[in-house]
Structure formats: structure tokens, C-alpha cells
C-alpha positions as CSV (number, residue, x, y, z in Angstrom):
1,M,0.0,0.0,0.0
2,S,1.4,3.4,-1.0
3,S,1.9,6.2,1.5
4,D,-0.9,8.2,-0.3
5,A,-3.3,5.3,0.2
6,R,-2.5,5.1,3.9
7,R,-3.1,8.8,4.3
8,I,-6.4,8.6,2.6
9,L,-7.5,5.7,4.8
10,W,-6.5,7.6,7.9
11,A,-8.3,10.7,6.7
12,Q,-11.4,8.6,5.9
13,A,-11.3,6.9,9.3
14,L,-11.3,10.3,11.0
15,R,-14.2,11.4,9.0
16,A,-16.2,8.2,9.6
17,L,-15.5,8.6,13.3
18,A,-17.0,12.1,13.2
19,Y,-19.9,10.9,11.1
20,G,-20.7,8.0,13.4
21,F,-20.6,10.4,16.3
22,G,-22.6,13.1,14.5
23,A,-25.3,10.8,13.1
24,V,-26.4,9.9,16.7
25,L,-25.7,13.3,18.2
26,L,-27.5,15.2,15.4
27,G,-30.9,13.5,16.0
28,A,-30.6,13.7,19.8
29,S,-29.5,17.3,19.9
30,L,-32.3,18.4,17.4
31,E,-34.9,16.6,19.6
32,A,-33.5,18.4,22.7
33,K,-34.0,21.8,21.0
34,G,-37.7,21.2,21.0
35,W,-38.0,21.9,17.3
36,S,-41.1,20.8,15.3
37,T,-40.7,17.7,13.2
38,T,-41.2,19.9,10.1
39,K,-38.3,22.1,11.1
40,V,-36.1,19.1,11.8
41,G,-37.1,17.6,8.4
42,V,-36.2,20.8,6.6
43,L,-32.8,21.0,8.2
44,L,-32.1,17.3,7.3
45,T,-33.2,18.1,3.7
46,F,-30.6,20.9,3.6
47,V,-28.0,18.3,4.7
48,L,-29.0,16.0,1.9
49,A,-29.1,18.9,-0.6
50,G,-25.6,19.9,0.5
51,T,-24.3,16.4,-0.2
52,V,-25.8,16.5,-3.7
53,L,-24.6,20.0,-4.6
54,A,-21.1,19.4,-3.3
55,S,-20.9,16.1,-5.1
56,V,-21.9,17.8,-8.4
57,V,-19.3,20.5,-7.8
58,V,-16.6,18.0,-7.1
59,G,-17.5,15.9,-10.2
60,T,-17.6,18.9,-12.5
61,W,-14.6,21.0,-11.2
62,G,-12.7,18.8,-8.8
63,D,-10.0,17.8,-11.2
64,R,-9.6,21.3,-12.5
65,I,-9.3,22.8,-9.0
66,G,-7.1,19.9,-8.0
67,R,-8.1,16.8,-6.0
68,R,-5.8,17.7,-3.1
69,R,-7.1,21.2,-2.9
70,S,-10.7,20.1,-3.1
71,Y,-10.0,17.4,-0.4
72,V,-8.5,20.0,1.9
73,A,-11.4,22.4,1.3
74,L,-13.9,19.7,2.3
75,F,-12.1,18.9,5.6
76,L,-12.0,22.6,6.4
77,A,-15.7,22.8,5.7
78,L,-16.2,19.9,8.1
79,A,-14.4,21.8,10.8
80,A,-16.5,24.9,10.1
81,T,-19.6,22.8,10.2
82,G,-18.7,21.5,13.6
83,A,-18.0,25.0,14.9
84,V,-21.4,26.3,13.7
85,F,-23.4,23.3,14.9
86,G,-21.6,23.4,18.2
87,L,-22.0,27.2,18.9
88,T,-25.4,28.3,17.5
89,D,-29.1,27.3,17.4
90,R,-30.0,29.7,14.6
91,F,-31.7,27.7,11.9
92,W,-30.5,29.5,8.9
93,W,-26.9,29.4,10.0
94,L,-27.2,25.7,10.4
95,A,-28.9,25.3,7.1
96,A,-26.3,27.4,5.3
97,V,-23.3,25.4,6.6
98,A,-25.2,22.2,5.9
99,L,-25.2,23.2,2.2
100,T,-21.4,22.8,2.1
101,G,-21.9,19.1,1.9
102,A,-19.4,18.3,4.6
103,L,-22.0,16.9,7.0
104,S,-23.6,13.4,6.6
105,T,-26.3,11.5,8.4
106,E,-24.7,8.2,7.3
107,V,-21.4,6.6,8.3
108,V,-20.6,4.9,5.0
109,E,-21.8,7.8,2.8
110,S,-21.5,8.4,-0.9
111,G,-20.9,12.2,-0.9
112,P,-18.3,14.6,-2.1
113,F,-15.5,13.2,0.1
114,T,-15.9,9.7,-1.4
115,S,-16.1,11.2,-4.9
116,L,-12.5,12.4,-4.4
117,E,-11.2,9.5,-2.3
118,Q,-12.2,6.8,-4.8
119,P,-10.3,8.2,-7.8
120,M,-7.3,9.1,-5.6
121,L,-7.2,5.5,-4.2
122,A,-7.5,4.2,-7.8
123,Q,-4.6,6.4,-8.8
124,A,-2.5,5.5,-5.7
125,V,-3.0,1.7,-6.0
126,Q,-2.5,-0.1,-9.3
127,G,-3.7,-3.4,-10.8
128,R,-5.8,-5.9,-8.9
129,A,-4.6,-4.6,-5.5
130,R,-7.0,-1.7,-6.2
131,T,-10.0,-4.0,-5.6
132,R,-8.6,-5.0,-2.2
133,I,-8.0,-1.4,-1.2
134,F,-11.7,-0.6,-1.7
135,G,-12.6,-3.5,0.6
136,T,-10.3,-2.1,3.2
137,Y,-11.6,1.4,2.6
138,N,-15.2,0.4,3.4
139,A,-14.2,-1.8,6.3
140,V,-12.3,1.1,7.9
141,A,-15.3,3.4,7.5
142,T,-17.7,0.9,9.1
143,L,-15.4,0.2,12.1
144,A,-14.5,3.8,12.7
145,G,-18.1,4.9,12.3
146,S,-19.2,2.2,14.8
147,L,-16.7,3.6,17.4
148,G,-18.0,7.1,16.8
149,A,-21.6,6.0,17.4
150,L,-20.5,4.2,20.5
151,A,-18.9,7.4,21.8
152,A,-21.8,9.6,20.9
153,G,-23.2,9.6,24.4
154,G,-20.1,11.4,25.6
155,P,-18.0,10.1,28.4
156,A,-19.8,10.7,31.7
157,L,-16.7,12.2,33.4
158,I,-16.2,14.8,30.6
159,R,-19.9,15.7,30.6
160,D,-19.9,16.1,34.4
161,A,-16.7,18.1,34.4
162,L,-18.0,20.5,31.8
163,G,-21.6,20.6,33.0
164,L,-22.9,19.4,29.7
165,A,-26.0,17.3,28.9
166,A,-25.6,14.1,27.0
167,T,-27.3,15.7,24.0
168,S,-25.4,19.0,24.2
169,Q,-24.7,20.5,20.8
170,R,-21.3,21.5,22.1
171,F,-20.0,18.0,21.3
172,F,-20.1,19.0,17.6
173,L,-17.0,21.0,18.4
174,V,-15.2,17.6,18.2
175,F,-15.5,18.0,14.4
176,V,-13.1,21.0,14.5
177,P,-9.9,19.1,15.4
178,I,-11.0,16.2,13.2
179,G,-11.5,18.5,10.3
180,L,-8.2,20.3,10.8
181,L,-6.3,17.0,11.2
182,G,-8.0,15.7,8.1
183,A,-7.0,18.8,6.1
184,L,-3.4,18.3,7.2
185,L,-3.5,14.7,5.9
186,A,-5.1,15.8,2.7
187,A,-2.5,18.5,2.1
188,S,0.3,15.9,2.7
189,L,-0.8,13.8,-0.3
190,S,1.7,13.6,-3.2
191,P,1.0,14.9,-6.7
192,E,0.6,11.2,-7.8
193,V,-3.1,11.3,-6.7
194,E,-3.9,14.0,-9.3
195,P,-5.3,13.0,-12.7
196,T,-2.9,12.5,-15.5
197,P,-3.5,15.3,-18.1
198,V,-4.8,13.9,-21.5
199,P,-3.7,16.0,-24.5
200,G,-6.6,17.4,-26.5
201,R,-9.2,17.2,-23.8
202,S,-11.3,20.3,-23.5
203,G,-11.9,20.0,-19.8
204,V,-15.2,18.1,-20.1
205,P,-15.3,15.8,-17.0
206,L,-16.9,12.9,-18.9
207,H,-16.2,12.2,-22.6
208,A,-15.4,8.6,-23.8
209,S,-17.4,6.9,-20.9
210,R,-20.3,9.4,-20.7
211,R,-22.9,7.0,-21.9
212,Q,-21.8,4.1,-19.6
213,V,-21.6,6.4,-16.6
214,L,-25.1,7.8,-17.2
215,G,-26.4,4.3,-17.5
216,L,-24.8,3.2,-14.3
217,S,-26.0,6.3,-12.5
218,A,-29.6,5.4,-13.5
219,L,-29.2,1.8,-12.3
220,F,-27.5,2.8,-9.1
221,A,-30.4,5.3,-8.5
222,T,-32.8,2.4,-8.9
223,D,-31.0,0.2,-6.5
224,S,-30.8,3.1,-3.9
225,F,-34.5,3.8,-4.4
226,G,-35.3,0.1,-3.6
227,G,-33.0,0.3,-0.5
228,G,-34.9,3.3,0.8
229,F,-37.9,1.0,1.5
230,V,-35.9,-1.0,4.0
231,I,-33.6,1.4,5.8
232,Q,-32.4,0.2,9.2
233,S,-34.9,2.2,11.2
234,F,-37.8,0.6,9.3
235,I,-36.4,-2.9,9.9
236,A,-36.2,-2.2,13.6
237,F,-39.7,-0.8,13.6
238,Y,-41.0,-3.9,11.7
239,F,-39.3,-6.3,14.1
240,A,-40.7,-4.5,17.1
241,R,-44.2,-4.2,15.7
242,R,-44.6,-7.7,14.3
243,F,-42.6,-9.8,16.7
244,G,-42.5,-7.5,19.8
245,A,-38.6,-7.4,19.7
246,S,-37.1,-5.3,22.5
247,L,-34.7,-2.4,22.0
248,E,-31.9,-4.4,23.7
249,T,-32.5,-7.4,21.4
250,L,-32.5,-5.1,18.3
251,G,-29.3,-3.6,19.5
252,V,-27.6,-7.0,19.5
253,V,-29.1,-7.9,16.1
254,F,-27.8,-4.7,14.4
255,F,-24.4,-5.1,16.1
256,F,-24.0,-8.4,14.3
257,V,-25.3,-6.9,11.2
258,G,-22.4,-4.4,11.3
259,L,-19.9,-7.1,11.9
260,L,-21.2,-9.1,8.9
261,Q,-21.1,-6.0,6.7
262,T,-17.5,-5.3,7.6
263,A,-16.5,-8.9,6.9
264,S,-18.3,-8.9,3.6
265,F,-16.3,-5.9,2.3
266,L,-13.1,-7.9,2.7
267,V,-14.5,-11.2,1.4
268,A,-15.9,-9.5,-1.7
269,T,-12.5,-8.3,-2.9
270,R,-11.2,-11.9,-2.9
271,L,-14.2,-13.1,-4.8
272,A,-13.8,-10.3,-7.3
273,E,-10.2,-11.3,-8.0
274,R,-11.4,-14.8,-8.9
275,F,-14.7,-14.2,-10.6
276,G,-14.5,-10.6,-11.8
277,L,-16.0,-7.3,-10.5
278,L,-19.3,-7.4,-12.3
279,R,-20.0,-11.1,-11.5
280,T,-19.3,-10.5,-7.8
281,M,-21.5,-7.5,-7.8
282,V,-24.5,-9.2,-9.4
283,F,-24.3,-12.7,-8.1
284,S,-23.8,-11.7,-4.5
285,H,-26.5,-9.0,-4.6
286,L,-29.2,-11.0,-6.4
287,P,-29.6,-13.8,-3.8
288,S,-29.4,-11.2,-1.0
289,N,-32.5,-9.6,-2.5
290,V,-34.4,-12.9,-2.5
291,L,-33.6,-13.2,1.2
292,L,-34.7,-9.6,1.8
293,A,-38.1,-10.3,0.2
294,A,-38.5,-13.5,2.2
295,I,-38.4,-11.5,5.5
296,A,-41.9,-10.3,4.8
297,V,-43.3,-13.9,5.1
298,A,-41.0,-15.1,8.0
299,P,-43.1,-17.0,10.5
300,S,-41.1,-16.1,13.6
301,F,-38.6,-13.6,14.9
302,A,-35.7,-16.1,14.8
303,T,-36.4,-16.9,11.2
304,A,-36.6,-13.2,10.2
305,V,-33.3,-12.5,12.0
306,A,-31.6,-15.4,10.3
307,L,-32.8,-14.2,6.9
308,L,-31.7,-10.6,7.7
309,L,-28.2,-11.8,8.8
310,A,-27.8,-14.0,5.7
311,R,-28.9,-11.1,3.6
312,Q,-26.5,-8.7,5.2
313,A,-23.6,-11.2,4.7
314,L,-24.2,-10.9,0.9
315,S,-25.8,-7.5,0.3
316,Q,-22.8,-5.3,1.0
317,M,-20.4,-7.2,-1.2
318,D,-21.3,-5.0,-4.1
319,V,-20.1,-1.8,-2.3
320,P,-16.3,-2.2,-2.8
321,T,-16.7,-4.0,-6.0
322,R,-19.1,-1.3,-7.4
323,Q,-16.6,1.4,-6.5
324,A,-13.7,-0.6,-8.1
325,Y,-15.8,-1.3,-11.1
326,V,-16.6,2.3,-11.8
327,M,-13.0,3.2,-11.5
328,A,-12.0,0.4,-13.9
329,L,-14.7,1.3,-16.4
330,V,-13.5,4.8,-17.1
331,G,-10.2,6.4,-17.9
332,P,-8.0,8.0,-15.2
333,D,-9.1,11.5,-16.2
334,E,-12.8,10.7,-15.8
335,R,-12.7,9.0,-12.4
336,T,-13.6,11.9,-10.3
337,A,-16.6,12.8,-12.4
338,A,-17.7,9.1,-12.6
339,A,-17.5,8.7,-8.9
340,A,-19.3,11.9,-8.2
341,Y,-22.2,11.4,-10.6
342,T,-22.8,7.7,-9.7
343,N,-22.7,8.6,-6.0
344,T,-25.0,11.6,-6.4
345,A,-27.6,9.5,-8.3
346,R,-27.9,7.2,-5.2
347,Y,-28.6,10.2,-3.0
348,L,-31.2,11.9,-5.2
349,V,-33.9,9.1,-5.1
350,R,-33.2,7.4,-1.7
351,P,-35.5,9.8,0.4
352,L,-38.5,8.7,-1.6
353,G,-38.2,5.1,-0.4
354,P,-39.2,5.6,3.3
355,V,-42.2,7.7,2.3
356,L,-43.5,5.1,-0.1
357,A,-42.7,2.3,2.4
358,G,-45.0,4.0,4.9
359,A,-47.8,4.0,2.3
360,A,-47.1,0.4,1.4
361,Q,-47.5,-0.7,5.0
362,Q,-51.1,0.5,4.9
363,V,-51.6,-2.5,2.5
364,A,-49.5,-5.0,4.4
365,L,-46.9,-4.6,7.2
366,G,-44.2,-6.6,5.4
367,L,-44.9,-5.3,1.9
368,P,-41.9,-2.9,1.8
369,F,-39.6,-6.0,2.0
370,L,-41.3,-7.5,-1.1
371,V,-41.2,-4.2,-3.0
372,A,-37.5,-3.5,-2.1
373,G,-36.5,-7.1,-3.0
374,G,-38.2,-6.9,-6.4
375,I,-36.8,-3.5,-7.3
376,K,-33.3,-4.4,-6.3
377,A,-33.4,-7.8,-8.0
378,G,-34.6,-6.1,-11.2
379,Y,-31.6,-3.8,-10.9
380,D,-29.2,-6.7,-10.7
381,L,-30.7,-8.4,-13.8
382,V,-30.6,-5.2,-15.9
383,L,-27.1,-4.4,-14.7
384,W,-25.9,-7.8,-15.9
385,R,-27.8,-7.5,-19.2
386,W,-26.4,-4.1,-20.0
387,F,-22.8,-4.3,-18.8
388,R,-21.6,-7.9,-19.0
389,S,-20.2,-7.2,-22.5
390,V,-18.9,-3.7,-21.9
391,P,-15.1,-3.7,-21.8
392,L,-13.3,-2.0,-19.0
393,A,-10.7,0.8,-19.5
394,D,-8.5,-0.9,-17.0
395,E,-7.5,-4.1,-18.8
396,E,-6.3,-5.8,-15.6
397,H,-9.9,-5.9,-14.4
398,Q,-11.3,-7.0,-17.7
399,Q,-14.2,-9.4,-17.3
400,P,-13.5,-12.9,-18.8
401,D,-14.7,-13.3,-22.3
402,A,-15.7,-9.6,-22.6
403,P,-15.8,-8.5,-26.3
404,A,-13.9,-5.5,-27.6
405,T,-17.1,-3.5,-28.4
406,V,-19.9,-1.9,-26.5
407,E,-22.6,-2.9,-28.9
408,E,-24.7,-4.7,-26.3
409,F,-24.8,-1.6,-24.1
410,S,-25.5,0.7,-27.1
């Protein structure tokens, strides 16, 4: 692993630690403010909108500005976000800083940071080792984010010494040193992470791979839309409502879910080396969606949990392989734009899922599982049909027996 790759992983671990901490603290601190659900919803919408806007900016101008400069700017924005969220209750100040895109409500997010980290990792690690680095990259985020979430309550001794409540917004000030340290790591990256200039290019972020990237973006959006029907909070609600599962029991279940996700990131990269990126993506994801749909008809809590754990052991294998596949599909000078646009597509449609899942429950309590499984299985089949014959720009990741044309996709 190169020194640049190590620095990126350390920077990403710091950010995931902050996001795991902030994801729990944000909801608790907003509830403590006594704001209406509408006001909270609007602020979270600004957070989501900031992620989308910043990702588009990174995808369009990130390489022109410079990946390292853009990376430093995002970490400084993270520090500024922590300062504002930690020091003021004014809604419009919070909304404005949320639009920088530096804040996230998820630990393993697909925002502007990842849109820079993925192409920089692809640049820093060559050949098939690139697939393994994406597995490590996601495993680090999951573990660091879990530690951040665990620390979100704040150590009791520190709270007592400072006279702070467990939900105090002052804990957001932790983002300031994390953001500054991340900026130092970003600034220390070598010029090797920057894109290689291609003579004759007009500065258009996507050119040769534009059609393929747009097709992938539409498919990834479909997958994300289906996933929105069965977000973790909905699954917890379903288990509690149908089977009477306690909070303590659910905590144990989702702890093991996290462990399986982390392990699956690492296993997926080994499978991809043997069977290819696209095959690993599709043929691990497709059976996981059958298991997801089966949860709706599980006769007992034990069966439902077994199906969930089996599903989680497979469903996240497409994350590192998907990232590596996008980087292998396009040329080095298109990687930032490809990562940004495919990541942004996932964010745009995901909020619709929970709303429609609530409506589907009016028909049957477990219907969202069936809908999500069907949509996501359809995504797998179309992805395989469209892209199994598309050659990769990175020949070392070429799928076996892939033809030299893109006629099937076209």
C-alpha cells in the first residue's frame, strides 16, 4: 500500500469517526432543541441537498481545481460545520453550513469526500490490488463509524466536568480538530493522486465513458430507491411491531449486522479477484434480495433475523466491487466525475423510499420488503444484461470473455 493510500485511509477513518458520532448526536440534539418535526425535516433536507450539490461541484470542477485542494477544502468545511453546529441554534446558520456538503447522516456515505477518495485511491494503488483497497476502505469506515456512534453519548466524566447534557450540541466541536487534522493529511498527499493530463481534452469531465456512466447512474439510483424502502430504522420498527422485539434485542441484532457488513467488504474483494468485479456485484447481490423479500413472510422472529443476517452477509459485497468497477470502467481523467455522478444518483432518489414504504405498510406490514427485494433484483438483472459485454478501460480488471465493443450496451 502506498503512502498516499495510507493517508487517505487515515483521513477517511477520522471522517467516519466524526460521522458515526454526529449521526447519533444530530438527531438527539435536534430533539433536545424542541423543534417541530417539520423544522427538523427541513434541516435534514438541507444536509441532503448539500451532499448532492457538493458532489456535483466536485464531479464537475474537482479535477480542474485539484483533487488535493478540493479534499483540503472539504475537511476545512467539516471543521467549520462542527463549529457552527456546536455554537449556535440559529436555523439559517445551520442550514447554510449544511449546504457545504461536509455533514452526513450516514457513516458509509457516498458524498463529495468519497467522490474524491475513490479516484485518488484508484490512482495510488495499481492493478488488482485496487479492488482490495476498496474493501479495506469500506471496512475502515464501518469500524470507525461504529466507534464514533458508541462514543456519541459522551464520556460521563467529561460531561460532568464541563456541565454538559448528554445531548449537548457543544459535542459537535469535536468536528473541529478532526476536520483540521484531516485537512493536514489531505495537504500531505503527493501529486501522484492528481489525474494525468490527457492531450486534446477540453476539460469536459466525462467524454469517452459518458454513456456508460449515465447508464450506471440510472441503475444505481434504482438500487438506492429500492433500498430506501428498508432502511435500518424501518427494519427495527417492523421487528418491534410484528414480533415484539425489545430495544436491547434489536441492538444485539444490528451489532452483528455491522460485523457481517465489515467482513463482507473484505471477502468481496477476494471473490472479485477470482470471478471478476461485475460477476461478484451481481451474483452476491441478487440472492441477497431474494432473502430480503423472504423476511416479509418469515413466520417467527428467529427466522426473520436469520434471513436478515444471511442477507447482510451478501448484500454489501457489491459496495467495494461497485466502487472498483466504476474506477476500472472509465479512464483515469474521468474517475472523479464518474464517482461523483454515480454517487450523487444514489442520494437523489433514496429519500422517496421511506415515504412510499409507509404508504405500502397500509396495505401489508411486510410489503416494503417484497417491493424492495423486487426492485433491487430487477436492478441486478438489468445491470448484468447491459454491462456484461462492456469492456473496462483498466484491462487488468477486464471481465472474462468480454468483447472488444460496447454494442450490447448501445
